[in-house]
N, C-alpha and C positions, 0 to 999 in steps of 0.2 A: 339621594337615590338608594334605594334597598331592594330586595328581593327575597322570595320565600320560595321554597320547592314546593310545587303544587301536584304532589302526589295523591292527595285527598282533597280536591278543590270543591268544597261545598256549594260555593258560589256558582260555578259551572254546573254542577248537578243540578242545581234548582232552576237556574236561568235558562239553561240550555245554550246551543250556540246560536240561534237566531229563531225569532218568533215575533208575534205581534208587538210584544212589549218592547223589543228592541227596534222594531221597524218605525215606531213613533219617534223616539228620540233620535233616530238616524237621519230622519227626513228634516226634523227641525234643525238639527245641527248642519246638515248639508246646505240648508237654505241660508245659513250665516256666512257661507263662502260668496254669495253674490253681491252683497254690499261691499264685502272687503275687496273682491275683484273690481267693482265699480271704482271704489277710492283709489285703488292703485293705477288703474289705467285710464282713469278720467282725464290724465294730464294730456292726452292724445287731443282732448277737445277743449279743455281750459286753457292749452298753450299751443295752440297749432303753428307750425313752422311758417312764418310771415314770408310772403313771395314777394317779387320785385314789383315794385308800384304801390304795394301796400303801405309803406311807410316813407316819409320824408324828413330829412335834417331840417330842424328849425332852431336857430341859435335862440339863447335865452334873452339877447339883448333886442330882439324885434317882436313887434305886437301887431298882428294882422287881424283884420276884421273878419276873416272866415278862412277855413282851410282852402278853398277853391282859389282865393288870392294867392296864397304861398306855392301851390302847385301850378299855377300859371307862370309863376316865376323860374321855377325849378324845371320844369318841363320844357323840350324844345316845341316850339309853335308847330300846329298842324302844316301850315303853308311850307314852313321850312324843311319838314319833312318830305313834302311832294317834290321839293326842287333839287333834292339829293338822293343818291341811292346808297349813301353811306348809313350805317347803324350807329345810332347813338347811345351810350349807355351812361346813366347818371350815378355817381356814387354817392349813396344817400349816408354812408357812414362818415366821410369826411368833407371838410370844406378848406379852402384856402385861408390861411391865418391874415394874409395882407387885405384880402377883400373884407374880411370882418372887421378889421380896425380902420379901414378907411371910409367904406361904403355903408356898412351897417350901423346906421343911426337912427334913431327914433324921428329926429326931427326931418328926415329925408323923406319919409312916408312911402309912397311908391315909386320914387325916383331914385333907384340905387342898382347897382350892377348885381348881377348874379354870382353867388358866392361859390358856385361849381365851375364858372368860367375862369379860365387862367388871366390873371392880372395882368393889363398891359403897362409894362415897365421895362425899363433897362435891366433889371435885376435877372441874373441867371438862374436862382435857386429860390424856390418859393416853399416856405413851411405849410405841410398839411396836417391839420389837427382833427382829432375825432369829434364827431359831433356829440353835444350832451344832452339835447331835448329833440324830441321827435314828434311828428305828427302823423296819426295812424289814419289811414282811409280803408277802413273796414266797419261794416254794420255789427258784427259781432265783436262784443267786449270781451276780451280774454285778458288773461295774465300779461300776454305779449303787449297788448295796446295799455293796459293799466300801469304797469312798472317799466315800460321801454326795455322789454326783453328782445332787443335786436341788436345786430353789429356784434360788439364785444361784449354785451350784456346778454347774449342768446345762451352762453355757457350756464347762466343762472337758472335756466330751465331744467338742466341735468343737476343742479345743485338740489333742487326740490326733490327730485327722485332718489338723490343719494341720502337726503336726511330720511326720507320714506324708508330706506333700507337699515338706516341707523335706528330708527323706531321700531322696526321689526326685531332687529338684533337685541337691543336692550329689553323690549317687551318680552321677548322669548325667556330671556334669562331671569326677569323679574317673576313671569309667570311660573316657571319651575321652582323658584324659591317660594312664592305665595302658596303653591299647592300644597306646601308641609303644613299650613294652617287654614287655608281656606279651601273650601269644597270646590270641586271643578264647576259644579253647577252655579255657585254664586259666582265664581269668577267670571263665568261666561257672561253672566247679568251685569257684572262691572264694566266688562269690556263692552257690552251693547250700550250702556249708559255714557260710558267715556266717548265711545266714537259718536254718538248723537251730540253730545256737547260740545266736544272739541272739533268734530267735523263740521258742525254750522258756524264755529269761530273761525275755523280756516277759510270758509267762504266769505266772511262778511268784514274781515280786517282790511285796513286801508294801507298798510305797509308790507313791503316783501319780507322783510325780517320776521314779522310776526306770522306771516302765511307759514314760512318755512317752519317756524317753532311750532305753530299749532299741527302742521302736517305730520311732523315727528311725533308730537304726541298721540295724535290720532292714529298712527300707524303701531304704537304701543299697545292701544287698546284693542285694535284688530289682532295683534298677536296674543293678547289675553284669549280672545273668543276662541281662535282656532286652536292655540294650544291645549285648552281647557276641553275643547271638542274632540280632538283626538284622544285625550286622556281617557275620555267617557267610552268613545266607541271602541277603544282597545280592551276596555274593561268589562262591557257588556255583551262582547261578542266572541266567538271562539271557532276554531277550526277553519274551514274552507270559507264559511261566511264572513270571518275575520279578515282574510286575505281579500276579498272581494270588496268589502266595505272600505277597507284602508285605500284600496286602489282607486276606488270610484269617487274617493273624497274629493278629489281635484275636478271632478266631473262637473261640479256646480259653479267652479271657478270659470270654467269654459263657458258654461251657459250665461254666466254673468257678461262675458265680453260679447256673447251674441246679442243680448239685450241692451247692451249701453250704447250702440248707435240709435236705436228706437227711443231711449230716454233723452238722448241729448238734443233731437231735433226738436223738443218743446221748449228749448230755452236757448235765449240769444244772449246770455251773460254766463261767465264763469261761476260767478258767486251764487246765481240761482241754482246752477248745477250741482254745486256742492251741498247746498242746502237741501235740494232733494234727495241726493244720495244718502245723505247722514240722517235725514228723517225718515226714511224708508225702515229703519230699524225699529221705529216705534211699533210696528206690526209684531215683530219678533219680540219685543218685550213682553207683549200680551200673550204670546204663544210660549213664553219661556216655561211656564208653570208645568207643561206638560214634557219637559226634558227631564230625564231621569238622572239621580245623581249616580257617583259611582260607587258600588257596594263596597269594594274593597278598600277604598278611600275612608269609608264610614267604620269599617272594622278596624283598620289602621289606627283610626282616632278613638277607637274604644266605644264607638257609639252603636252599641248593639241592637237597641231598640229601633233606632231609624233604618239599620241594616236590615231586621228582620221585617219589618214594615214593607221595605222596597222588595225583598224576595217574595214576600206573600202577595204583593201587587204583581211581580213578574210570573209566579206560578199560576195565578189568576187567569191572567191575559194568555199566556202560553199554554193553559190547560195541562200542567206538569204535575207529577207526585211530589210531595214533601216528605221528609223525614219525620217522625213525631218527636224525636229529640233535636229538632232543628237548632233551637236556641243554645242548646249545650255545645253543638258542633260549632256553631258561628263564635261562641266565647274560645274555644280552643283554637279556632282559626285566627281568630284576632289576637289571641296571644303570640301565635307563631309570625304573624306580620309585624308585631310591635317588637318582637325578639330578633327579627332579622337584621344582620349587620349591614350598615350602609356600604355601598360599593364605591371605592375610590377611583379617581379619574386614572391615576396611574396604572391600575390593574389592566387597563386596556393593551397597554405597552409591555407586559412583562413576557409574553412570548415572542421570541424573536422571528419564528417562521411566520407569523401574522402581521408583523409590523408593516412590512411592504404592502400588504393588502389593505391594511387600515390607511395608510397614506393614499394609496391609489382610490379607495373609495371617497376620500375626503375631496380630494381634486376632482373626480368624476360628478361628485354632488355639486361643487361649485361651479363647475362649467354648465351642467345641465340646468341649474337654477339661473345662472346669467343668461343663458339663451332662452329659458321659459318667460323669463320677466321683460328684458331688455328688447327683445324681437317685437313684442308688442309696442313697445314705445317709440322703437324705430321705423315703425310702419308710417309714422308721419312724414319721413323722407319722399314717400311716393306721391306725396302731394295731398292737398286738401280736398281736390274735387272727388276723389274716389274713397276717401277714408272712412266712410261707413260701409261700403262692401269690402274694403280689405280687412277691417277690423272683424266684421261678421265670418269672412273666410277663414282667417287664422283661428277664430273660436271653434268654429267646425272642424278644422285640422286637428286642434287639440283634443277634441272629443274623440275623433277617430284614432289618435294616437293612444289615447287612455285605453280605448278598448282594445287596440292591438297589442298594448303591453300586458293588459289583463289576460289575453290569449297566451302570450308568451310565457307567463308566469304559471298559468294553470296546465298548460298541455303541451309543453316542452321540456326537455330535460335540461338543454343547454342554453337557458334563457339569457345569461349573460353574453354568451357568444352570439346569439341570433340580434340581440339589442344591439350589440357592437357592431355587427355588419350593417345592421340598417342605419345606424348613424354614420357610418363610413361611407356608405353609398349615397347618402343624401348629402353629406359635405362634399364628396367629390363632384356630384351632379349641380351642386349650387355654383361651381365655379364657372359652369357654361352661361351664368347669367350675362357675362360680359359678351357674349356673341349676339345678345339681343340688339338689332339695328337701333340706333336713336332717331333715324330718319323716318321711321314709320310714324304713323298716327299715334298721338299721346295715349288715347284709351287701349289701343292695342298692345302698345309698348308695355304699359303698366300691367295689363292682363298678363302677358307673357312673363314679367317679372314676378308676378303673384304666384305662378306655378312653382318657382323655385322656392319663395318663402313658405308656401304651403307645404312643400315636401320636406323642408328642413324642419318646420314646426311639427309636423306629424311625427317625424322620427325621433327628435327630441323627447316629445310628450310620451312617446313608448318607453324610451330608455329612462326618463324620470319616473314613471310607473314602476319599473322594474327596481330601481334604486329605492324608491320609497317602499316598497314591500319587502325586498329581499334583501337589504343592507345588513338587518340583523343577524342572519346566518353565519356572519363571519365570527362572532364571538358567542360564549355560552349564553344561555338564557337569562341570566342574572346579570349580566354585563350590557344587554341590550340597551336598556334606557340611557345609560350614560355614553354609550356609543352614539345613539341618535342625537343625543344632545350636542355632543361635539361636534357631528357632522353638519346638523342644522347651523350652529352658531358660526362655523367657518364659512359655509356657503353664504350665508347673510353677510359676514364681514367683507368677503370677495364681491358681494352684489354692490356695497358702498361705491366701490370705484367702476363699476362697469357702465352706470349711465354716461360718462364721459366719452364712451366710443362715438357717441354723436358729434364729437370734436372733428373725426374724420371726414364728415361730409363736406367740409369746406375744401377737402382736396379732391373728392369726387363722390357722387351719391351712392355710388355702388361699393364703396368701401366697407361701410358697416356690414352689409351682408356677406362680403369677401371674408371679413374677420370671423363673423358667426360660422362660416363654413370652414374657416380653420380651427376654430376651437371645437366644431363637430368631429373633425377628423381625430384630434387629439383625445377627444372624449371617447371615440369609438375603439381607439387603440387601448384605452385605459379598461373599457369595458370586457374588450376580449381577454385582456390581461387577468380579469378577475375569473374568467372561465377555468384557468389552469386548475385550481383546486375546489371550486364551489360551482355545482350544479344539481338539478333537481334529481334525488336518487329516489324519490317515491314515484316519479313519473316512470312507467315502465317504456323501454325502447320499443320502437315499432318493429315488428319481426318483419322478415320477407314475406311477400304475398304469394301463396302456392297457385299453382296453376290448376284447372279442373281436373286434369289428368293424375297430378301429382296428389291432389285432394283423395281422389277415387281408390287410389292405389294404397296409400297410408292409412286411410279410414278402413278399408277392407283387411290390412293387417291388424289393426287395432280390433276390429270386430270379430276377428278370428281367435284372436287372443282371449277376448273376454269370454268367447263361447267355450274355448277349452278350459279356462278357469271356472266357469260356471259349471262345466261337465265335471270337473275333479271335485268341486267342491258341493255336488248337489245334495247331499246330505244336509247341508246347512241350509235351510230354508232362508234365513236372514240374509247370508252372504249373496246367495242367488239373487233373491229381490234387489239388494242394493246395486248389484252389478248391472242388472236388467234396467233399472230405472234411471242409471246415470250413463247416458249416451250422448255426452257432450264433451269436448275437448278444446283447448285454446289454441290459437295457431302457433304458439312457441312450442308447447308440447307435441304438436303435429310434426314438427321439425326435429324434435329430440325424443324419438320414440323410446330409446334405450333408457334414458333418465324417466321417463313416463311409465314403462314398464316396472322399473324398481319401484317407484311410488306407489304403484297400482299392487304390486306384489306385497309391499309393506301394509297397505290398507287391507288386504285380503287376511295376512297375517295375523294383524290386530283384530279383525272379526272373528277369525277362527279361534282365537285366544278366549274373546269374549263368550263364545259360543259353548267352549269347552267349560268354562267356569260357571255358566248357566247349567250345564247338564250335570255337572258334580253336586251343584246346590240342589238340584232337584232329585238326584239319587239320594243325598242325606235327608231330604224331606220326606 
């Protein structure tokens, strides 16, 4: 990481803050977020939570002619159910060891006892052993059915997501190192090709270990793409446009979530879904040639000719003027970039007064990232029947949260405080999900519960937008890249352990959302703490709104003052014309007339001095 003072940034002067040239690259880089979101969230459909009756224990020593034969043995016959009002539940995860040893023999054929029935013996204690093999009663071929990810092996679904986070962490660190030698544009292409190859391999492997390995590898290539894409976006934009672009970068992630249910309905196998998601990047490979490279990266590598060509292209697209000595200025700027000293990581911690805020921002990022990613995965706990609608609803709530965060960034002074209040309120409201009665119709109950999921998701997306855009203001400009690297690495490390929150569904299906609400409360406190020393000083405080009578009284005072000033300086034509033409005033100045009159008198005195100088010059002439 290195930096250089941008006192005379020739790249910014030529390209401008935003234009047609930037828009082309921005849209194409944004589109790369869609298949990345698909690959992260596809586990919702590739490994849906198995419901009761979807799988049955099948001992390895038995050979049945069909699944229906085994189901007839394990389930209570219909006539037995009609003769009793008691509810029977079959434990599909365990069997009696005695029944297996005595009755489950191949020679017995269909004449054996049910292993789920307590053995008739004089023994007082019977060993119950876990089932090793299962029969699945599902038309959809998922990871669960192929690798028996049920009962004690259900935890392995979280392991796949954990290794996805491992790949994102390793890929981000490798990408930062690779950007010292490989251009961001080339690194994006390598990421696309890697996701296509490894993503397809993830879907066609026949063992669980290989599936996890290729999922981790594909996540690394995804990290290559969006790390290089963020590098380009930060380099080619500036000013308020840069703030908007960085904030809206996550918008296409939400669009990907909304589109994912529509894609999944065309496939009845997890393997086909992985292949379709990964192959979709082929389109972006052909569009890659229209993505611009980073001008400053080229200058840092002393590639003056390539940088010159890129800036001339931007000037042509944006219709901007270029200096006649552009090449010489690029050479000088290139030397400044190459001579810039690299920023060491420990420089972040040198100021004692900032340490507590840097620690706070690390944990705030970690919590927001966990909520942003794991909430999508845990939507599986609401049931497979409504999974398409629920996923799309969370995608829309993310979009609304991003726009709300953008509003807080652009138009509020205390954006940390408002985002903290928003997350605190959403976390507190989410606790009321326990009041939803379980006796009502399932569709209605899921709908009520989704309201709380949407509120929490919206608030967290807004806070993450604020974190993404405003975290750099904690440190000087030259230390911001290393700070963002530290923050993202720490949040991805914490994300490795977050998928195991799904274990709590064994206690109660509302425990995960309760954990998320508690995390939101803690994150809201951290965001409010950040507001102590950091707020938007450029955004003016909204003044008190005057009543019409107050406006009439104060405006008449100002007009009288201007008329008297005009009368006293009527010999100065320029001064009189300037005062007569300036008949506007801000609401803030309207309330502070004394300060306004002082500034007005200073303006008049300056104009009088200029007129005096002009008269003296005319007399000399």
